[in-house]
C-alpha angles and dihedrals in degrees: 000000000000100000130135148150123262118242101274113243120229110279089232128013120216114295124215090200133005113241110226132177117215120207098220105165107131093004122127114242124185119218118188119204139035099237127121088253090056090047091054089052092048096048087049090054092045088053088064092054094255122155099241128196119185114204109206103181106180098342126102116243116255117240090249090056094049089053091051090049090049090052089052093242096114135032117217122212126193090209125102119254093245091064092056123110095244093184088080097055127089095192136018127205123181136182098208123195100216142002093269092058091043092053091048093050091050094046090051093051094047092050090052093044093242118142107241138208121189109196114248091351104099094176090069097045131102091190138016137216116237131188113291134214106198117207091136129228076031106061125173120200124197127198134180090178090250092298097109118009092172089056089053088052093049090050088051092054090049089052094046089060091054102047112071117227086237090066088090093061093045091049089051090052093050089056091053091048100048099089095044093050092047090053092053102037129050119226115276137042099356097047092047092045086055094051092044088057089048090053091049089056092048091055098036095097092259107146092229145307114302126218094273098046096096094053092047094050093046088052087051089053090053090050092050092052092052094047125081112255110261127181127215140209127229120192106214126192109217093190126230096315112284107112092215090065092063113110124246088242092053088052092056093048091054090049093055101041123118093193129017120202104195136185125243091252097059112122112240088228087066093051090054087063091063125098106281092229094055117111111238118212123184112221098169126184117188126167111248093013139090105280141182109258118246091234091057091049087051093049093048092051092050091048095048094045092048086053088061095255122146099231126200115198099199113202130184113249116349119341092220095055112075087319097124085238093140093063092049098044088051090051092050097044092050088054093048094244115149107246132183136176128220108193123230134202109276119226094246090060093044090052093048090050091047093053095036089239128153108219089200102036100167091225091060114020137028094189143014129220133198109210132183117237098207139028129229089280092052098250129108110290114259097209097063116124097225094180091060092044091052090064106130092215092060129085108216122194115199117209121198092004103128097111096040099041095108091053092046093054089051092051092050098046090046088056092054106267108141116256087226092063108130116253130192122195123188136178130195089013115211092005127114093255095048112150130193140189124196122198146104134301088252090061099041095110092050092050092048087053090055095044093044134208101259094095133043109284132198127177135187129211121199150083092273088076091061085081093053093076090057092065118055108240087217096053091047092055102038096092095056097040092045088057095046094043089229127141119265117256113261110247118208114197127203116254090207095076 
């Protein structure tokens, strides 16, 4: 059996800074300065419940500071920070006018053993403030170690769109349920299964927990405790390779898995998104190479699920498009194992997007077909209706047809499809080393020889690909690849045109 384990990634890569979360409720915090920047830091500290005193010295208090004082959230002192009793403070933050004051402020803080932050002067800081996403008690902090604050803000905006506003209420409910759940469920699989269900509810689009949510969830915990522990299997589509094409639902499945059985074609960057504690097992299947038998994969899924594991079967592309998902689903259902499917972006859709091609452009095609290029025995399937596929008003996408491409072209031309019909071949779609060949049906064999069979190959036949030559592949891909700082895909053009 050709199984194995992927090389384990480091449990933690190097960190520029260590993210820490201070509990400051009721703790004294010193703020030096009366500026708007000092006011913002004072307000941030007050939001944590800290007891904040702002020392103004000779400065006039900013209007924002005066408003905080009026609300009773901050105390103002006309004294200079140097006259303060530093032994009472847990943190010190200063808006210093020059390097000399910044150096003195830091020296005083260090002498008193108080962590210090000098605003906009990172060389004098023990800690930094990153961008914050606030769903308290869920708080997300983002740091770029001062290298790119604008990038930190952009990341914050992206995370803001992913975390529903109701998450605050769900997190509060979780805090209230914890003791009750712990009393009903022992540590381990059952307790984690309960909280995974809770997380699914939190991100399900529900506006927030209603008044009866706590009682229903505690009742569920009681039911879980009385039920035998049973695992499950989720078939997850990983897409064509680019990690950014992974769905949010697939991400959540990877983050909750105990075991991941992954295909040979899965990009390492996608495995990096999985829960670090999850066991990763390679069950690769590649045409023309030693592969793990489907029967062995089925047996592994059954054994792991019966042992109570949450299993993710991670498949390239979409599990339902030439992914052998039907056989796996049948085996699991017959054994009574809960199974679900999370779709992925199939290679044909990714190629269409990457080349800005409409597979069903109404001027060229009234339908699209996905066709396998080889049978179980590796040869061209014998039961394909070639006359129907040769319809010039159809776009046909051939999967796994690298070694049978020449024969496919011969069959289509024999059934009346013009030898000049446009063809687009692509390998390693959506990955940094993606390659393409654009030509005609008559030159399909030649193009496949140039692209090669070592990597996953897809090719499309149809008039919609005539428009591909009008837009440079490189120009279409430049914006994305500039952002990702990855090399542009190589494009191989037919010499026959």
